[in-house]
C-alpha positions in Angstrom: 0.1 0.2 -0.1 1.2 3.3 -0.9 0.6 6.8 0.6 2.7 8.9 -1.3 2.6 9.1 -5.3 5.3 11.2 -7.3 3.8 12.5 -10.3 6.4 12.9 -13.3 3.6 14.9 -15.3 3.6 18.9 -14.4 -0.4 18.5 -14.6 -0.5 15.2 -12.5 1.6 17.0 -10.1 -0.5 20.3 -10.0 -3.6 18.1 -9.1 -2.0 16.9 -6.5 -1.1 19.9 -5.1 -3.8 21.2 -5.3 -5.8 17.9 -3.9 -3.3 18.1 -1.1 -4.1 22.0 0.0 -8.4 21.1 -0.4 -8.5 17.5 0.8 -6.4 15.1 2.6 -6.2 11.1 1.3 -4.3 8.4 3.4 -4.9 5.4 1.5 -3.9 3.0 -1.3 -2.9 4.0 -4.8 -2.8 2.1 -8.2 -1.9 4.2 -11.4 -1.8 7.3 -9.4 -5.7 7.0 -8.6 -7.1 6.4 -5.5 -7.8 2.4 -5.2 -8.6 -0.1 -2.4 -9.2 1.3 0.8 -8.8 4.7 2.1 -10.0 7.9 3.7 -10.8 11.4 2.2 -11.1 14.5 4.8 -12.8 17.2 2.8 -12.1 21.2 3.8 -15.2 21.4 5.5 -14.4 18.4 8.0 -16.5 15.7 6.4 -14.7 12.4 5.4 -15.5 9.1 3.7 -13.9 6.1 4.8 -14.2 3.4 2.5 -13.6 1.8 -0.8 -12.4 3.5 -4.3 -11.4 3.1 -7.4 -10.2 5.3 -9.9 -10.8 8.6 -8.0 -14.3 7.6 -6.9 -16.2 6.1 -4.4 -16.8 2.6 -4.8 -18.6 -0.4 -2.8 -18.9 0.4 0.7 -17.8 3.1 2.6 -19.3 5.5 5.1 -19.4 9.5 5.0 -19.1 11.5 8.2 -20.5 14.8 8.7 -19.2 17.3 11.2 -21.4 18.2 14.2 
């Protein structure tokens, strides 16, 4: 399981930098995309924990909102 993916492409790298400043993802990557189990935290404090496939929620997971 990888927690950090370093991209060669400047476009992909810029995309990852934007994601890092707005969202925080901790989980598995495959081919540079969110794949497998992980947690994505949104700027408003809500977070999704569960399965991802090709950067999208996939299968079972839980979306939790801040109180």
